[in-house]
N, C-alpha and C positions, 0 to 999 in steps of 0.2 A: 322274427323277420323284423327288422327296424323299419319305420316308415318311410326312411329316405330312399331305402330300396324300391318300394312302390310308387315314388315318385319318378325315380330314376325310368323304371319300367313303363311308366304313362308317358313320360316326356320324351323317350327315346322310341316310342310305337314297338316295344318288345311284345306287345300282345297282338301285334299283327299276325295272321293265319290261325288266330283263336276266335272260336265264335262267342260273341258277348252278348249279353241279355240283361234285363232287368231281374229282379228279385220276383215279380209277377210275372214273367216269362216273356216280355216284350223284347224282340231283337235290336240289338242297338249296332248302328254303324256309325263309328269315329270319323268324321270328316277332317277336324283339325283339333289338335291337343291344346291349342291356345297358348296364352301367355303366362309364365310363372310369376306370380304376384309376391313381390318381396315386402309390400306393406303389410298392415292388417287388413283382415277379411279372408275370404275364400282363396284356395291356393292357387288355382288358374282362372285366369278371365278370357273372355272371347272364344270360347270354347263352341265348336260345331258338331253337333251329333244328330243323329236319325233315331228316332224312338218310335217303333211301330210306323205309321205311314205319316208322322210330322217331324219336321225339322226344326232343332231348337237353337239357340245360340244364347250364351250366357256363362255362369260361372260354374265350376264344380269343387268340391272338397274331397280332400283324400285323407283317410285314417285305416289304420290296420282293422281295428273293430268298429263296426256300426255305433255300438255304444258309445265311442269316444266322442261321437256328438254331443252327447249330454255331458259327458265328463269335462268337456270343453266350454259348455254353456252356449253352444251355438243356437240351439232352441230359444235363447233368450235375446238373442242379438238379430236386430232386422238387417243387418249387413249380409245375414245369409239367406233372407227371403229370396233372393234370385238364384240360388243354387239350382241348378236345372238336372244335378245327377251327383248322388253320393257314390264315390268309389270306393271300395272296401276291399279287404281280403276276406274277411269273415262278417257276413252279414247277421249279426246275433240278434238285432232286432229293428223293428221299424223306426223311422224318425221323422219328426215333425218339426217345421220351421217355428219361428215366432209369431205367424198368423195361424198356427194350428194346422197348416197344410201339409200333407204327406209329402216327403223329398224322395223321388225315385231314387233306387239304388242298385248297384251292379256290383256283383262280387265278381272282381276282374280275373279273366283267365290268362294265364302266361305259362312259358316253359317252367317246369317244376324241377328239373335236374339240379340237385343239391350243390354240385361242383359248379356249375353254370352260375347258380345265383350268388355264390362265394365270389366268383370273379366279377359279377356285377356289382357286388358290394364295394369291392375295391374300387371300381371305376366311380361309383357313386359318392364315394367318401372323398375324392379328389376333383369333384365337379367345380368349376370356378364359381365363387361367392362373393357379392360385392362387399361384404363385410370382413371376409378373410375366412380362414380357415380354424377349426380347433384342434390343434396338434395332437391331443391323445384320442381323437374320434375312434380310431380302431379299437383301441384299449376298453374305450368306455361302451363301444356297441358289445364286446366280450363280456364285459362286467360292469354295469351299469353302477353298481354298489362301490365302486372306487370312488366316486363322488359321495362323501359320507354326509349325514344329517349334522353332524357337528361342524362338518365345512360349512355347509350351507347356513348354518345359523351365525357362525363368526363373519362370513361374507355379508350377510344382512346387516350386521352391526357395522361391519365396515362402510357399507353404503350410506348407513343413516349418520355416522360420522362425518362422511365426507359432506351431505347435504347439509348437516349441522355447521360446519366450517363456511360454507358457501352463505347460511343464513347469518352468521357472525360478520362476514365481511360486508354485508348488506347493512346490517345494524350500525356499523360504523360510518355509512354514508347518510344513514336517517337519524344519525344522531341517537342512537339506542331506543328507538321509537319501534318496537314490535308491532304496533299496529300500521305503521306506514310500510315497513318491509314486508309485511305480510301482503299488504295491498299490492306492491308491485311484483311480488313472487306470483301471487294469485293470478294477476294480469297476465304475467307470462305465461303461466300454464293455460290460461284461457285460449291463448294462440294454438294450443294442442298441436305443438311442433311445428306445423306448417307456418303458422304465424305468430311463433312465440316472441321473435325478436321486436315487430311492429306492436305488440301488444303490451311488451314491456317498455318501449319507448312512449308509448301513449300514456302509461301510468307515470311515468317520470316527468313527461311534459305537463301533466295534469295533476295537479297537487292534490293531496288527500285533503287538505283543509279547504280548498275550493269546493270539492265535493260535498263535504259535510255541511258546509253553510247553505246547501240549497237539497241536502238529502231528502227531505221530506216532500219534495216536488220531482216526481219520476220524468215529467217531460222536460225538465232543467237538467237533470243529470244526464239523461239521454242525449240532449242537444250538445250539452259540454262535450261530452266522450265522442259522438258522432263529429262534432266539428274538428276536435281535436285531432281526430285520425286522419283528417286530410281527404277523407272519401267524399264524395259529393252526397249532399242532404237533398232528398225529392221534395220534403215537405218545406214549403215556402216560412212557414210559421216557424218551425224548428230552426232554419237556417236565420231568421230574423233574432230568435232568443240566443242563438250560439253568438252572434255579432255582439248582442248586449254583454254576454257573460266574458267573452274574449276581452273586451275592452274593460271590464270592470275587474277582472283579475291579471290583466296583461299577459295572455295566454299567447302561445305561438304553437300553430298545429305541426305535427310531424310530417315527413315526406311521405306523400301517398305512394309512392313507387316502392315504398318498403312492403307492402302488402301484396301477398300472392294469391291470386284469383282462379289460377287455371287449374282444372280437374277438381275443383272443390264442389261438393254437393251443396244443393241451395241452403238445405239445414247447418251447414257449416261455414257459411259464408261470413266474412268478417262482419258485416252490418249486423247480422243476426247476432253473432257472438258478444259484439258491443252491447247490443241492446239487452241482451242477457246479463252481462256484467253490470250494466246500469240498473236493471231491476235488483241483482243481488245488493249491490251496495245502497239502494233506495230502502229495500225492505229489512236490512238487518243493520241496525247500529252497532257500532264497535266489534265489527266482525270477528277479529282475531281473539277478543275476550269471549266471545260465544264458543269459539271451536275449542278453547281452552277448559272451559266449563264442561262441555259434552265428552262423556265418556264412552257411551256405545253407539254402535255403527248407524243402527236405525235413526238416532237423533241427528248424527252429521249427515246422512242422506237427505233426511227431510229438509234438512236447511239449505242444502244446495239444489235441492229438487224445485224449490219456488220458482225461478225463472223458466222452467221448463226444459232443463237439461235431462238428457237420456240418462240411465243408470249406469252407462258405459263411460260417459263423457264424467258423470259425478265421480266415478271410481279413479280415473285418471287424476282428478283435482285431488281426491283424499291420498292417493299414494304420493304424488308428486309435491304437494304444497301441505296439506292439512297435518298429515301423520309426522312429517319432517319437522314442522314447527313446534307441534305437540313434544315430540322428542327432544329438541333444542331448548325449549322453555323451560321444560320440567327437569332439565340436567338429566339426561340418561334415563329416559323413561322407556327403556328397552321393552320390559314385559308388555305394558300397555300399547306400545307400538307394535309388537308382534302379534298380540292379540287381535288388534283392529285389522293388520293387514290379512290375517288369516281368515277373515270373514270378508274378503274383497276378491273376486274373481282375479285369476290369474291374467296378465297382459297377452296380448295376442299379435307378436310383431315377428320379424324375419329371424331375429336372434334367438327368440323364444322358441319358434318352430324348428330352429337347428337343434336345440337341446333335446326337443321331444323326439325328434327323428333319431337321437342318439340313445333313446330308450329312458330318459330322464322323464321321471313323473314330476310334473308342474300342477300344483294341487290348488294353489292360491297365490295371492299377490305378494306372500312373505316368500314363496319358492322363485316366482319370477324375477323379484328384485333381486334376491341372492344370484340368480344366474346371470341376469344383466350385469352386474358388478364384476362377476367372475370372467365373463366375456370382455368387457370394456376395459378392465384394469389388469387383467393377466394374459389371455388367451392373444388379444390384438396386438399385445407389448411382448409377446413371447416371454413372459415373466413365469416361465414353467418352473423354475428352481424355487421360486417363491409360493408356488401354489402347491397344495397338499396332493392333488391328483398327478400333476405333473412331476412333482419330486419322487413320489413313489414310482411313476412309470418309468422315468428318465434317469433319474439320478441315484436314487437308493440301489437298486441293482447292481451299478457300477460300483459303488463304495463298497457293497458289501463282496464283491469279487476281489 
């Protein structure tokens, strides 16, 4: 049974008429199934349920097997600490959140007729998605092995090659300076998608040479970057310091309207991220040279843990900045890049969840990066004829006939 079908059953209330209870015997009344979360984090938010004699409002996560909670590393991710119910088909083990608390579980009851479920699966595969559809979804459900390990490996290399080309274009702008190019790319990824553009603009507007002249003074580096962001500075001393630095280096702040502030948790606010970025630049001189020297994952994680970044945030920076730069600088260091990615948790976004729903195993970042490339460069553009899976499903049979 694919996970996408369990989502469909939950979202369309096909459990209605069946008694639901937690694995420890508490009766459950589902008041509202909530809203499907298309971003990272639990599957559904704003869910309302009654367990026993208490009403709960929060998030739920859906898996086929309860043990998938650990396979997807939710027990290490604080974003899942507010999950009020883990909905599964098979409650094969107890699960704990990142705080060590037991998460209530429900082995969902629903119609079990196989013909009925087959019809539901057909409907589920054609649900509207903001990203579009995977054309061979039905075939992958029937045979997940159509997407071979060899094709995944080639897709990962293609993704790294694309990132290398982007780095080379940036190197032409920075006149061949790897340190400066890395500084701009790292800044962009410090925006963590939501604020990637203003973060990149901030780095472009604040020359690395100016940062380096005051690198040993965290207060000045922070003042320079916060002032250049265009965001208000609450500390009068820091505002005064920025005005001095602005005059000294003839700086112009970026438009504060570029920053997105809505629906952002305090720990992800632009001001906090800028302070963390400032601390990283202050604490590590010649950052690019340091990452080139480090070949083991623990050393790289330690390097980026200094500003207080979470492991999930560090993983994003390693996947999108550090490993691509090592790959580009060392001229096709594919083996090292793959080895590092295999030690990083897979990304958890709506695209990766689609692949998982279709029965694809996503073990680590090497897998998730390959599948992201497949979706973004093939599925979205209907490039089935150039895809190993699409060619075998849609074109090879026709040629043989």
